[in-house]
DSSP file (Angstrom, degrees, kcal/mol; ACC not computed):
  #  RESIDUE AA STRUCTURE BP1 BP2  ACC     N-H-->O    O-->H-N    N-H-->O    O-->H-N    TCO  KAPPA ALPHA  PHI   PSI    X-CA   Y-CA   Z-CA
    1    1 A M              0   0    0      0, 0.0     2,-0.2     0, 0.0     0, 0.0   0.000 360.0 360.0 360.0 130.1   55.4  135.0    3.5
    2    2 A E        -     0   0    0      1,-0.1     2,-0.2     0, 0.0     0, 0.0  -0.477 360.0-127.8 -72.7 137.3   56.8  132.2    5.6
    3    3 A K        -     0   0    0     -2,-0.2     2,-0.1     1,-0.1    -1,-0.1  -0.548  19.9-117.6 -84.6 149.9   54.4  130.4    7.8
    4    4 A T     >  -     0   0    0     -2,-0.2     4,-2.3     1,-0.1     5,-0.2  -0.381  27.7-108.8 -77.5 163.3   55.0  130.0   11.5
    5    5 A D  H  > S+     0   0    0      1,-0.2     4,-1.9     2,-0.2     5,-0.1   0.887 121.6  56.2 -59.1 -37.9   55.4  126.5   13.0
    6    6 A E  H  4 S+     0   0    0      1,-0.2    -1,-0.2     2,-0.2     4,-0.1   0.900 107.8  47.4 -62.0 -40.7   52.0  127.0   14.7
    7    7 A Q  H >4 S+     0   0    0      1,-0.2     3,-1.1     2,-0.2    -1,-0.2   0.893 112.0  49.9 -66.7 -39.4   50.4  127.7   11.3
    8    8 A L  H 3< S+     0   0    0     -4,-2.3    -1,-0.2     1,-0.2    -2,-0.2   0.802 112.1  48.2 -68.9 -28.5   52.0  124.7    9.8
    9    9 A L  T 3< S+     0   0    0     -4,-1.9     2,-1.5    -5,-0.2    -1,-0.2   0.275  81.0 111.1 -95.2  10.7   50.8  122.5   12.6
   10   10 A D    <   +     0   0    0     -3,-1.1     2,-0.3    -5,-0.1    -1,-0.1  -0.647  50.9 104.8 -88.8  84.3   47.3  123.8   12.5
   11   11 A F  S    S-     0   0    0     -2,-1.5     2,-1.1     0, 0.0     3,-0.1  -0.950  83.7 -79.1-152.4 167.2   45.4  120.7   11.2
   12   12 A D    >   -     0   0    0     -2,-0.3     3,-1.1     1,-0.2     4,-0.1  -0.604  41.1-177.0 -76.3 100.4   43.2  118.0   12.5
   13   13 A K  G >  S+     0   0    0     -2,-1.1     3,-1.5     1,-0.2     6,-0.2   0.672  72.8  75.1 -74.6 -16.8   45.6  115.7   14.2
   14   14 A S  G 3  S+     0   0    0      1,-0.3    -1,-0.2    -3,-0.1    -2,-0.1   0.688  87.8  62.7 -69.2 -15.7   42.8  113.2   15.1
   15   15 A R  G <  S+     0   0    0     -3,-1.1     2,-0.4     2,-0.0    -1,-0.3   0.505  86.5  91.3 -85.2  -4.6   42.8  112.1   11.5
   16   16 A L    X   -     0   0    0     -3,-1.5     3,-0.6     1,-0.1    59,-0.0  -0.770  65.3-151.8 -97.5 136.3   46.4  110.8   11.7
   17   17 A A  T 3  S+     0   0    0     -2,-0.4    -1,-0.1     1,-0.2    -4,-0.0   0.781  93.6  24.3 -74.3 -27.9   47.1  107.2   12.7
   18   18 A D  T 3  S+     0   0    0     60,-0.1     2,-0.3     2,-0.0    -1,-0.2  -0.219  76.4 159.2-136.8  46.1   50.5  107.9   14.2
   19   19 A W    <   +     0   0    0     -3,-0.6    63,-0.1    -6,-0.2    59,-0.0  -0.557  10.1 176.5 -75.0 131.8   50.6  111.6   15.4
   20   20 A N     >  -     0   0    0     -2,-0.3     4,-2.2     1,-0.1     5,-0.2  -0.908  17.9-163.8-137.0 106.3   53.3  112.2   18.0
   21   21 A P  H  > S+     0   0    0      0, 0.0     4,-2.5     0, 0.0     5,-0.2   0.840  92.2  53.4 -62.5 -32.1   53.7  115.9   19.1
   22   22 A D  H  > S+     0   0    0      2,-0.2     4,-2.5     1,-0.2     5,-0.2   0.921 109.1  48.0 -67.7 -42.1   57.1  115.2   20.7
   23   23 A R  H  > S+     0   0    0      2,-0.2     4,-2.2     1,-0.2    -1,-0.2   0.890 112.4  50.5 -63.8 -38.7   58.4  113.6   17.5
   24   24 A S  H  X S+     0   0    0     -4,-2.2     4,-2.4     2,-0.2    -2,-0.2   0.933 110.4  48.2 -64.3 -46.3   57.1  116.6   15.5
   25   25 A A  H  X S+     0   0    0     -4,-2.5     4,-1.9     1,-0.2    -2,-0.2   0.905 111.7  50.3 -61.7 -42.0   58.7  119.1   17.9
   26   26 A E  H  X S+     0   0    0     -4,-2.5     4,-1.2     1,-0.2    -1,-0.2   0.898 110.1  50.6 -62.7 -40.2   62.0  117.2   17.7
   27   27 A A  H  < S+     0   0    0     -4,-2.2     9,-0.2     1,-0.2     3,-0.2   0.906 109.5  50.1 -65.4 -40.9   61.8  117.2   13.9
   28   28 A L  H  < S+     0   0    0     -4,-2.4    -1,-0.2     1,-0.2    -2,-0.2   0.874 117.8  39.5 -64.2 -36.6   61.2  120.9   13.8
   29   29 A A  H  < S+     0   0    0     -4,-1.9    -1,-0.2    -5,-0.2    -2,-0.2   0.586 107.7  84.7 -87.9 -11.2   64.2  121.6   16.0
   30   30 A G  S >< S-     0   0    0     -4,-1.2     3,-1.7    -3,-0.2     4,-0.2   0.018  99.3 -77.5 -88.9-169.7   66.4  119.0   14.5
   31   31 A E  T 3  S+     0   0    0      1,-0.3     3,-0.3     2,-0.1     4,-0.1   0.781 128.8  43.6 -57.8 -32.8   68.8  118.7   11.6
   32   32 A H  T 3> S+     0   0    0      1,-0.2     4,-2.6    -5,-0.1    -1,-0.3  -0.014  74.0 122.7-107.0  28.7   66.0  118.3    9.1
   33   33 A G  H <> S+     0   0    0     -3,-1.7     4,-2.5     1,-0.2    -1,-0.2   0.887  75.1  49.7 -58.0 -42.3   63.7  121.1   10.4
   34   34 A A  H  > S+     0   0    0     -3,-0.3     4,-1.9    -4,-0.2    -1,-0.2   0.896 111.8  48.7 -65.8 -39.2   63.6  123.0    7.1
   35   35 A L  H  > S+     0   0    0      2,-0.2     4,-2.3     1,-0.2    -2,-0.2   0.911 111.2  50.0 -65.9 -41.9   62.7  119.8    5.2
   36   36 A Y  H  X S+     0   0    0     -4,-2.6     4,-2.5    -9,-0.2    -2,-0.2   0.909 108.6  52.3 -64.4 -41.3   60.0  119.0    7.8
   37   37 A R  H  X S+     0   0    0     -4,-2.5     4,-2.1     1,-0.2    -1,-0.2   0.904 109.2  51.0 -59.6 -39.7   58.5  122.5    7.5
   38   38 A N  H  X S+     0   0    0     -4,-1.9     4,-2.5     2,-0.2    -2,-0.2   0.908 108.7  51.0 -62.6 -42.0   58.5  122.0    3.7
   39   39 A H  H  X S+     0   0    0     -4,-2.3     4,-2.5     1,-0.2    -2,-0.2   0.897 109.1  50.8 -61.5 -40.4   56.6  118.7    4.2
   40   40 A L  H  X S+     0   0    0     -4,-2.5     4,-2.0     2,-0.2    -1,-0.2   0.884 110.2  49.9 -65.6 -38.0   54.1  120.5    6.4
   41   41 A E  H  X S+     0   0    0     -4,-2.1     4,-2.3     2,-0.2    -2,-0.2   0.919 110.6  49.5 -64.0 -44.1   53.6  123.1    3.7
   42   42 A I  H  X S+     0   0    0     -4,-2.5     4,-2.8     1,-0.2    -2,-0.2   0.919 109.2  52.2 -61.6 -43.5   53.1  120.4    1.1
   43   43 A A  H  X S+     0   0    0     -4,-2.5     4,-2.3     1,-0.2    -1,-0.2   0.890 109.1  50.0 -61.4 -39.8   50.6  118.6    3.3
   44   44 A Q  H  X S+     0   0    0     -4,-2.0     4,-2.3     2,-0.2    -1,-0.2   0.917 110.5  50.0 -63.6 -41.9   48.6  121.9    3.7
   45   45 A W  H  X S+     0   0    0     -4,-2.3     4,-2.7     1,-0.2    -2,-0.2   0.922 109.1  51.9 -62.1 -43.4   48.7  122.4   -0.1
   46   46 A I  H  X S+     0   0    0     -4,-2.8     4,-2.7     1,-0.2     5,-0.2   0.928 108.7  51.0 -58.0 -46.0   47.4  118.8   -0.5
   47   47 A D  H  X S+     0   0    0     -4,-2.3     4,-2.2     1,-0.2    -1,-0.2   0.926 112.4  46.2 -57.6 -45.6   44.5  119.5    1.9
   48   48 A G  H  X S+     0   0    0     -4,-2.3     4,-2.7     2,-0.2    -1,-0.2   0.895 111.7  51.3 -64.6 -40.2   43.6  122.6    0.0
   49   49 A W  H  X S+     0   0    0     -4,-2.7     4,-2.2     2,-0.2    -2,-0.2   0.917 110.4  48.4 -63.1 -44.2   43.8  120.9   -3.4
   50   50 A V  H  X S+     0   0    0     -4,-2.7     4,-1.5     2,-0.2    -1,-0.2   0.904 112.1  49.7 -63.9 -40.4   41.5  118.0   -2.2
   51   51 A E  H  X S+     0   0    0     -4,-2.2     4,-0.7    -5,-0.2     3,-0.2   0.920 110.6  49.4 -64.0 -43.0   39.0  120.6   -0.8
   52   52 A R  H >< S+     0   0    0     -4,-2.7     3,-0.6     1,-0.2    -1,-0.2   0.854 106.5  57.1 -65.0 -33.7   39.1  122.5   -4.1
   53   53 A M  H 3< S+     0   0    0     -4,-2.2    -1,-0.2     1,-0.2    -2,-0.2   0.869 104.7  52.7 -61.8 -35.5   38.5  119.2   -6.0
   54   54 A G  H 3< S+     0   0    0     -4,-1.5     2,-0.5    -3,-0.2    -1,-0.2   0.660  89.0  93.1 -76.8 -15.8   35.4  118.7   -3.9
   55   55 A E  S << S-     0   0    0     -4,-0.7     2,-0.4    -3,-0.6    -3,-0.0  -0.664  97.4 -13.8 -79.9 124.7   34.0  122.1   -4.8
   56   56 A G  S    S+     0   0    0     -2,-0.5     3,-0.1     2,-0.0     2,-0.1  -0.713 114.9  16.8  92.3-133.8   31.7  121.8   -7.8
   57   57 A R  S    S-     0   0    0     -2,-0.4     2,-0.3     1,-0.1     0, 0.0  -0.293  80.9 -94.4 -84.7 162.2   31.6  118.8  -10.0
   58   58 A Q        -     0   0    0      1,-0.2    -1,-0.1    -2,-0.1    -4,-0.1  -0.585  30.7-155.8 -69.5 127.9   32.8  115.3   -9.5
   59   59 A I  S    S+     0   0    0     -2,-0.3     2,-0.3    -6,-0.2    -1,-0.2   0.931  77.3  45.8 -75.9 -46.8   36.3  115.0  -11.0
   60   60 A M  S    S-     0   0    0      1,-0.1     6,-0.1     2,-0.1     5,-0.0  -0.718  81.2-131.0 -97.9 149.2   36.3  111.2  -11.6
   61   61 A S  S    S+     0   0    0     -2,-0.3    -1,-0.1     1,-0.1     3,-0.1   0.815  95.7  62.5 -69.9 -29.2   33.3  109.5  -13.2
   62   62 A D  S  > S-     0   0    0      1,-0.2     4,-2.3     2,-0.0     3,-0.4  -0.869  71.4-155.9-100.4 114.4   33.1  106.8  -10.5
   63   63 A P  H  > S+     0   0    0      0, 0.0     4,-2.4     0, 0.0    -1,-0.2   0.839  95.3  54.2 -57.8 -34.3   32.4  108.3   -7.0
   64   64 A K  H  > S+     0   0    0      2,-0.2     4,-2.2     1,-0.2     5,-0.2   0.889 107.9  49.9 -67.6 -37.5   34.1  105.2   -5.3
   65   65 A F  H  > S+     0   0    0     -3,-0.4     4,-2.6     2,-0.2    -1,-0.2   0.931 111.4  48.3 -64.4 -44.9   37.2  105.8   -7.4
   66   66 A Q  H  X S+     0   0    0     -4,-2.3     4,-2.8     2,-0.2     5,-0.2   0.913 110.2  52.1 -62.3 -41.9   37.3  109.5   -6.4
   67   67 A E  H  X S+     0   0    0     -4,-2.4     4,-2.3     1,-0.2    -1,-0.2   0.920 112.1  45.9 -60.4 -43.8   36.7  108.6   -2.7
   68   68 A G  H  X S+     0   0    0     -4,-2.2     4,-2.5     2,-0.2    -1,-0.2   0.888 111.7  52.0 -66.0 -39.1   39.6  106.2   -2.8
   69   69 A F  H  X S+     0   0    0     -4,-2.6     4,-2.5     2,-0.2     5,-0.2   0.939 110.6  47.5 -61.0 -48.1   41.8  108.7   -4.6
   70   70 A V  H  X S+     0   0    0     -4,-2.8     4,-2.5     1,-0.2    -2,-0.2   0.912 111.7  50.9 -61.3 -43.3   41.1  111.4   -2.0
   71   71 A Q  H  X S+     0   0    0     -4,-2.3     4,-1.8    -5,-0.2    -1,-0.2   0.920 110.9  48.8 -61.4 -43.5   41.8  108.9    0.8
   72   72 A G  H  X S+     0   0    0     -4,-2.5     4,-1.6     2,-0.2    -2,-0.2   0.907 111.4  48.5 -63.7 -42.3   45.1  108.0   -0.8
   73   73 A V  H  X S+     0   0    0     -4,-2.5     4,-1.8     1,-0.2    -1,-0.2   0.897 110.3  51.9 -65.5 -39.9   46.2  111.6   -1.3
   74   74 A R  H  X S+     0   0    0     -4,-2.5     4,-2.2     1,-0.2    -1,-0.2   0.841 105.0  56.9 -65.4 -32.2   45.2  112.4    2.3
   75   75 A E  H  X S+     0   0    0     -4,-1.8     4,-2.4     2,-0.2    -1,-0.2   0.880 103.7  53.0 -65.9 -36.9   47.4  109.5    3.5
   76   76 A I  H  X S+     0   0    0     -4,-1.6     4,-2.1     2,-0.2    -2,-0.2   0.941 109.3  48.7 -61.3 -45.9   50.4  111.0    1.7
   77   77 A A  H  X S+     0   0    0     -4,-1.8     4,-2.2     1,-0.2    -2,-0.2   0.897 109.6  53.1 -60.0 -40.4   49.7  114.3    3.6
   78   78 A A  H  X S+     0   0    0     -4,-2.2     4,-2.2     1,-0.2     6,-0.2   0.921 107.9  49.7 -62.5 -43.8   49.5  112.3    6.8
   79   79 A H  H  <>S+     0   0    0     -4,-2.4     5,-1.5     1,-0.2     6,-0.7   0.888 109.8  51.9 -63.5 -38.0   52.9  110.6    6.2
   80   80 A L  H ><5S+     0   0    0     -4,-2.1     3,-0.9     1,-0.2    -1,-0.2   0.916 113.3  44.7 -61.6 -42.0   54.4  114.0    5.5
   81   81 A R  H 3<5S+     0   0    0     -4,-2.2    -2,-0.2     1,-0.2    -1,-0.2   0.813 107.4  57.3 -73.0 -31.0   53.0  115.4    8.8
   82   82 A Q  T 3<5S-     0   0    0     -4,-2.2    -1,-0.2    -5,-0.2     8,-0.2   0.352 112.5-115.2 -84.4   7.3   54.0  112.3   10.9
   83   83 A T  T X 5S+     0   0    0     -3,-0.9     3,-1.4    -4,-0.2    -3,-0.2   0.564  76.7 132.7  70.6  11.9   57.7  112.7    9.9
   84   84 A D  T 3 < +     0   0    0     -5,-1.5     7,-1.8     1,-0.3     8,-0.6   0.742  69.4  47.9 -65.7 -23.6   57.5  109.4    8.1
   85   85 A L  T 3  S+     0   0    0     -6,-0.7    -1,-0.3    -5,-0.1    -5,-0.1   0.224  86.0 105.5-107.1  13.9   59.3  110.8    5.0
   86   86 A L  S X  S-     0   0    0     -3,-1.4     3,-3.1     1,-0.1     6,-0.3  -0.541  94.1 -74.8 -79.9 158.3   62.1  112.5    6.7
   87   87 A P  T 3  S+     0   0    0      0, 0.0    -1,-0.1     0, 0.0     6,-0.1  -0.349 127.6  12.1 -52.7 132.4   65.6  110.9    6.4
   88   88 A D  T 3  S+     0   0    0      4,-0.5     5,-0.2     1,-0.2    -3,-0.1   0.590  99.5 144.4  67.2  13.9   65.4  108.0    8.8
   89   89 A G  S X> S-     0   0    0     -3,-3.1     3,-1.4    -5,-0.1     4,-1.0  -0.252  71.0 -88.8 -71.8 170.4   61.7  108.4    9.1
   90   90 A A  T 34 S+     0   0    0      1,-0.3     3,-0.2     2,-0.2     4,-0.2   0.799 128.4  40.5 -53.2 -35.2   59.4  105.4    9.5
   91   91 A L  T 34 S+     0   0    0     -7,-1.8    -1,-0.3     1,-0.2    -6,-0.1   0.571 121.8  40.4 -92.5  -9.2   59.1  104.9    5.7
   92   92 A L  T X4 S+     0   0    0     -3,-1.4     3,-1.4    -8,-0.6    -4,-0.5   0.287  77.0 109.6-121.1  10.0   62.7  105.7    4.8
   93   93 A K  T 3< S+     0   0    0     -4,-1.0    -3,-0.1     1,-0.3    -1,-0.1   0.859  84.4  43.1 -56.8 -39.4   64.7  104.0    7.5
   94   94 A D  T 3         0   0    0      1,-0.2    -1,-0.3    -4,-0.2    -2,-0.1   0.464 360.0 360.0 -89.4  -0.5   66.0  101.3    5.3
   95   95 A N    <         0   0    0     -3,-1.4    -1,-0.2     0, 0.0    -2,-0.2   0.448 360.0 360.0 -92.6 360.0   66.9  103.6    2.4
């Protein structure tokens, strides 16, 4: 079942360094709206995966390594949500 835009945008925006609701709305309505929706789905999956990793045992033997890993994975989700990885997004402008 396809998720609504509201469901895809249901996340803690205070954790994002560069959240811009206007930029998000423009991306959803724009040429790459389907790609952005896919990015939002991937970010939700990443969040769930990280949460499932935290349930139960420690995955990595070094807790500091696991903490850094989780932070890095969450940063990827943040970039997906902030439109940074869309064509001409902040991280792909020069590509």
